[in-house]
N, C-alpha and C positions, 0 to 999 in steps of 0.2 A: 377467515382467520389466517394469520401468518403462521405457517408451520415450518418454514425454512428461513434462516437468517444467515446471510452471506456477507463476509467482511473483506475489505481491502486489507493490505498488510502495512506498507510503509506509512508512517505518521498516523495510522489509524490504530494499530495495536501496539506499536513501540515508536520511540523517537528516532526518526531516520538520521538525524544529525549525529547520533551516537555511532551508527554504522559508518558514516562518512569519516568521522574522526578515527575510528578503529582501522578503517582502510588506509588512511593516510599514515597511521603508525606502522602498519604492516609494510607499506612501501618504504618508509623511513628505515626500518630494520633491514630490509633487503639492500638498500643502497649503502648502509653502513657496513654490512657484512661483505658485500661484493665490490664496492667502490671506495669504501672509506669516506663516504660523503655524509655529512650531517646537516641538519636544518630543514629537511624536506617537510616533515609533518607540521612544524610550527608555521612555515611559510604558506603551506597549502591551507591550513586552517584559517590563517589570517585572510587569505584571498576568498575563501568560502564565506566567511562572516561578512566580508565586504560585498558579497553578492555575485562573485565570479562563478560561472558555471561553464562546462563544456571543454575548455582548454586549460584547466588549472595546472595539469601536469606539465604541459609545454611551458607555461609561464614560470612555474617554480624552477624548472631546470634551466631556463634562460637566466633567471636571477642568480642561480647557483653556478652559472658559468660552465655548464656541462656542454662539451663540444659536440657530442653525438646524440643530442637530445631527440632528434626526430627518429633515430633508430631505436632508442631506448624506451620511448613512450609506450609502444604496444606491449612490451614486456611488463612494464610497471602497471599498466591497466589490467593485465591478467593477474598480477599479484594482488591488486586491489579487489578484483571481482572474486577471486578464488579463496581469499583468506577466511579463516574461521573466526567470527567475531564473538565478543562477549556482550550479550544484549539482555535487557529486561523489559517485560511488558509494562505499559502504563498501568498504574493502579486500577483505573476504571476499566481497562481492557481485561485485566485479570479477573475482576469481579464479573464483568459481562459474560466472558466465556464460561465461567463456572455457573453463573445464574441461568443464562439462557440455554446452556448446554443440557440442563436438566429438564427443559421445557419444550425444546424444539430441535430440529436438525440444524447443525451449523456447517457452513461451507466457507471456503476461502478462495478468492481469485486474486492473483498477483502478477503484475507485469515485471519485466526486468530479466536480465540474463539468468537462465535457469539455475546454473550452479550457484550464483550469488543468492538467489531467493531461497534455494534449498538450504544453504548454509544459515541464513537468517532463521528460517523455519525450525531447523534443528537447534540452533542456539537458544531460541525462545521456548523450546519444549512444547510445541504446538500440536504435535501429532495426537495427543490424548484428547483434544477438544473437538477435532473436525471429522465429520463423516465423509466429506469430499473436499479435495483440494485441486485447483487448476493452476498450474504454472503455465501461463499463456505462451511462454517462449518455447515450450515443448512442441507447439503446433505451428511455429513460424511467426515471424514478426507481424505478419498480416493478421494474426489472431490476438494481438495485444488490444487492449481497450483503445478505442470505443467499439471494436468489433463485437457483434452479438454472439459470436461463436462460443466464447468462453462461458457466457451466461447460459446459453442453451445446453452446453455440456454439463454444467453443474445442476441445472434443472433436472436433466436426465439422471445424473448420478444420485441426486437426492430424492428422485421420484416424486417431485412436487410440481404442480402446475404453476404457471407464471403468477397468477393472482394470489398465490399463497407464499410467494417469495419476497423477501426484503433485502435490500443491499445498502451497506454502509461504507462510505468512502470519503476521501478528503479532497479529491482533485476535480473541481468543476469543469475543467477543460475536457475531460475524457471519461470520468467514472460513471456518469448517469445517463449518457445518451442511449446506450443499448437497453439497460433495464427499464428506462422510461418507455421506450418504444415497445418493449415486450410485455408491459403491463405490470411490472414489479412495483412494490413500494420502495421509494428511494429516500435515503437520509444522508445529508451532508454533515460530516463532522468537521467543524471549524475549530481546530486546536490553536491556541496561542503559540506562536513560534513555529507552526507547521510550514513545510516547504511551499505550499500553495495557498497560504493565507491571504496573499495579495491579489489572487484571482477574484474578480468582482462578478457576481452573478448577472448584474444588470448589463454588463458588457458582452454577454454571451447569448446565443440563440436560446429560446425558451426550452428546447429539449435537452439542453445541457444542465439545466437547474434541477436540483432535487426537490422533492415534494415537502421535505422537512429539513430544518437545520438545527443542529445541536452543538453544544460546546463540550459535552461529556457523554460518554456511553451510558451513564446512569440515567440519562433522559430518555433512553430508548424504551424503557418499561412503559412510560406513559403513552408514548407514540403507538406502540404495538397494542396496548390496551384500547386506545381510542379507535384504532383501525378495526379491532375485533368487534367493538360495540357498533361501529358504523356498519359493518358487514351484517351483524345480527339484525339491526334495524331494517336494512335493505331487504334481507331475506323475509323478515316479518311482513313488510309492506307488499312483497310479491305474493305471499301466501294468503294475505287477507282477502 
């Protein structure tokens, strides 16, 4: 039976694009106050919606004709990462955390720069839900998913063996490799509009794929119940 349910954060419990837009707005305010420069947030959001990733800040500053863009970008990145956002949980995430929190131990594993992820965690009011939280960046970039280290840490923190742990995430490229190998139950949450919605399971090695796929966290109840019944039947057959 599953006794520990562990979640990813971004695009699993809240919409990541809201944080991105919030960060762009924070940078926009910084530029207006210190440079008298306007238009950053709108231009950055336009590029993001078009699919740009990685060097959005450089491109926006180029379009805004900023001469010292290369020197300015690191400062703007820090403004983006360190800002305090206004975020809300997905409705099904709010339900899931309350519902499963009364029935089993909850944990959270999240990649990303530690200060940024902690600001998201605080903005969402998540402390009341989780018995254990691992910000993987606290242990170095080598501990980010797909490293098994963060999963092993949360197993220990929750005092649950691997076969009693389940993990829910949204990124097939990295979320499920470690928990699959450790013997966890794995569930891929495929949200409409999610950042990794275009990653195709068939294009990846088998160990990258989750054992179950859902479109809403409300579907978790049936999956966990099925897992409990399967374990009960297996135990019964062994004892017969």
